TIZA-716262 format. One record per residue (C-alpha): residue in three letters; x, y, z. Coordinates in steps of 0.2 Angstrom, whole numbers, plus 5000, padded with zeros to 4 digits. Layout:
<nodes>
AlaXYZ ...
</nodes>
This chain:
<nodes>
Unk500050005000 Unk500850174994 Unk500950315006 Unk500050475002 Unk501250604993 Unk502050735004 Unk502450844989 Unk500750914986 Unk500851104983 Unk499551214992 Unk498251294981 Unk497651474980 Unk498651634978 Unk500351644987 Unk500451755002 Unk501251924998 Unk502552005009 Unk501952155019 Unk503252275013 Unk502752294995 Unk503052444985 Unk501252484981 Unk500752464999 Unk502152565006 Unk501752704994 Unk499852704999 Unk500252705018 Unk501552845015 Unk500352945006 Unk498952915019 Unk500152965033 Unk500653125025 Unk498853175021 Unk498353135039 Unk499853245046 Unk499453385034 Unk497653395040 Unk498053355059 Unk499553485060 Unk498453635061 Unk497353555074 Unk498853505084 Unk499553685083 Unk497853755089 Unk497753635104 Unk499553665110 Unk499353855107 Unk497753855118 Unk498853795133 Unk500253925131 Unk500454095139 Unk500854245128 Unk502654245132 Unk502954075126 Unk501954105110 Unk502954255106 Unk504554145107 Unk504054085090 Unk504053895092 Unk502353855087 Unk502653665087 Unk503353645104 Unk502153635119 Unk502453735135 Unk502953625150 Unk503353755163 Unk502253905169 Unk502654055179 Unk501954075196 Unk500154105197 Unk499854055179 Unk498953885175 Unk498853795158 Unk496953805159 Unk496953995160 Unk496654025142 Unk495153905142 Unk494453985158 Unk494554165150 Unk493854105133 Unk492354025142 Unk492054165155 Unk493054325152 Unk493554355133 Unk492954525127 Unk492154585111 Unk491954775111 Unk491154825128 Unk490554645133 Unk491754535143 Unk490654385146 Unk491654255137 Unk490754135124 Unk489754035137 Unk488154135134 Unk488354115115 Unk488653925118 Unk486953915125 Unk486154015111 Unk486853895099 Unk486153755109 Unk484453835110 Unk484453855091 Unk485253685086 Unk484153565097 Unk482353625091 Unk482953655073 Unk483653475072 Unk482153395080 Unk480853485070 Unk481753475053 Unk482153295055 Unk480353245061 Unk479553335047 Unk480753275033 Unk480553095040 Unk478653105038 Unk478653195022 Unk479953075014 Unk478952925020 Unk477352995013 Unk478153034996 Unk478952854994 Unk477452755001 Unk475852855001 Unk475952944984 Unk474553074981 Unk474053184967 Unk475453294961 Unk476653214973 Unk478053204959 Unk477853384956 Unk477953424974 Unk479553314975 Unk480253404960 Unk479953574969 Unk480853504985 Unk482353454974 Unk482453624966 Unk482353704983 Unk483753604990 Unk484953684977 Unk484353864979 Unk485753964986 Unk485354045003 Unk485854214998 Unk484454214985 Unk483154194999 Unk483954295012 Unk483054465010 Unk481254375007 Unk481654285024 Unk482054445032 Unk480454515027 Unk479454365032 Unk480154345049 Unk479954535052 Unk478054515047 Unk477954365059 Unk478654475073 Unk480054355077 Unk481554455068 Unk483054475079 Unk482654325090 Unk483154145092 Unk481454095085 Unk481854175069 Unk483554075067 Unk482653915072 Unk481253945059 Unk482553985045 Unk483653835049 Unk482153725049 Unk481453785033 Unk483053775023 Unk483453605030 Unk481853525025 Unk482153505006 Unk483853405007 Unk483253305022 Unk481653255013 Unk482653204998 Unk483753095010 Unk482253005018 Unk481252985003 Unk482652894994 Unk483052785009 Unk481252735011 Unk481152694993 Unk482652574994 Unk481752475008 Unk480852315002 Unk479052364997 Unk478452195004 Unk478652265022 Unk477452405018 Unk476152295009 Unk476152165023 Unk475852295036 Unk474452365025 Unk473652185024 Unk473752175043 Unk472752335044 Unk474052455049 Unk473852635045 Unk474952785040 Unk475652825057 Unk475752645064 Unk476852585049 Unk477952735051 Unk478252725070 Unk478252535072 Unk479052475056 Unk480052615047 Unk480752715061 Unk481552575069 Unk482352525053 Unk482952705050 Unk484352725063 Unk485752745050 Unk484852875040 Unk484252965055 Unk486052975061 Unk486553045044 Unk485153175045 Unk485553225063 Unk487453245059 Unk487153345044 Unk485953465052 Unk486953485068 Unk488553525059 Unk487653645047 Unk486653735060 Unk488053745073 Unk489353805061 Unk488253925053 Unk488754105053 Unk487654195040 Unk485954155047 Unk486554195065 Unk487254365061 Unk485754415050 Unk484254345060 Unk484754325078 Unk485054505084 Unk486554565095 Unk486054485111 Unk485654315103 Unk487254285093 Unk487754105092 Unk489554045095 Unk490154065077 Unk489654245077 Unk490454275094 Unk492054185088 Unk492154295073 Unk491954455083 Unk493354395095 Unk494554375080 Unk494154535072 Unk494154635089 Unk495454775088 Unk495454825107 Unk496854775118 Unk498254645116 Unk497954495104 Unk497754345115 Unk498054205103 Unk497954065117 Unk496254125121 Unk495654135103 Unk496253965100 Unk495353895115 Unk493753985110 Unk494053905092 Unk494153725100 Unk492653755111 Unk491653815096 Unk492053665086 Unk491953535100 Unk490053485098 Unk490153435079 Unk491753345082 Unk491053255097 Unk489553195087 Unk490653135073 Unk491653035085 Unk490252955094 Unk489152915079 Unk490352905064 Unk490052715062 Unk488152745060 Unk488552895048 Unk489552775036 Unk488152645038 Unk486852765033 Unk487752825018 Unk488052645012 Unk486252595015 Unk485452715003 Unk485652895010 Unk486252954993 Unk485352834981 Unk484252904968 
</nodes>
């Protein structure tokens, strides 16, 4: 009886060494790209922890390790939050932070809820002239904000809400609806139609199907919509400076006033701390929900 051969070659592709030229080039390019985009953030962060004397030394890449007596590394952050001045006001950016929160939270909730319902109705409950209505929404999502700025000023003035946070909430909600409706409509259209038909056979109506079936399946696209709205509203400058009024400026307008202020000594460490505080909320949302954002995009957020 012959023994089995021991010279059988393994099948399949041969393993490649890790250090290949194409892989080295790709990783080198990605590393350089990451450093290019992270370098400004690094400079902003370490500058926010320096005192002015150390900043004037000119070494922007080296952090400060020792501080004079009575000076703490968190002083620029404390002053940015409580004491930084713009003109005659020296209240820091804390009041403007809460203004941004008061604008962002209701704007996101209302716009996402209305767009979710509208997109669901357009995809599963078509009505007369629904396609024409959807076409108008698509066109509206690409109209520049500047074109509608003056009409919105007149509208909010006639409504009696101009120069208030209510006007900013109203404007952000209105301008967020077309694009969000497009997202939800395309996402719901990509879901299996058999789910909707089975629910209709079981006697479920408009709201029951939406709340019990479609909303639980919409976590990825809801995350995409929330991230887009929070980022757009929190980072907005134009609507805040036009519609909010001086006492109600959001953080972005306050930050601009801090950088353009011409009174006193330029405190770069305080300005950098204020910059990080202004951008902290969108960054935190991206870090906490980035996985769902990618999943929502891949699951049909941008499908036509």
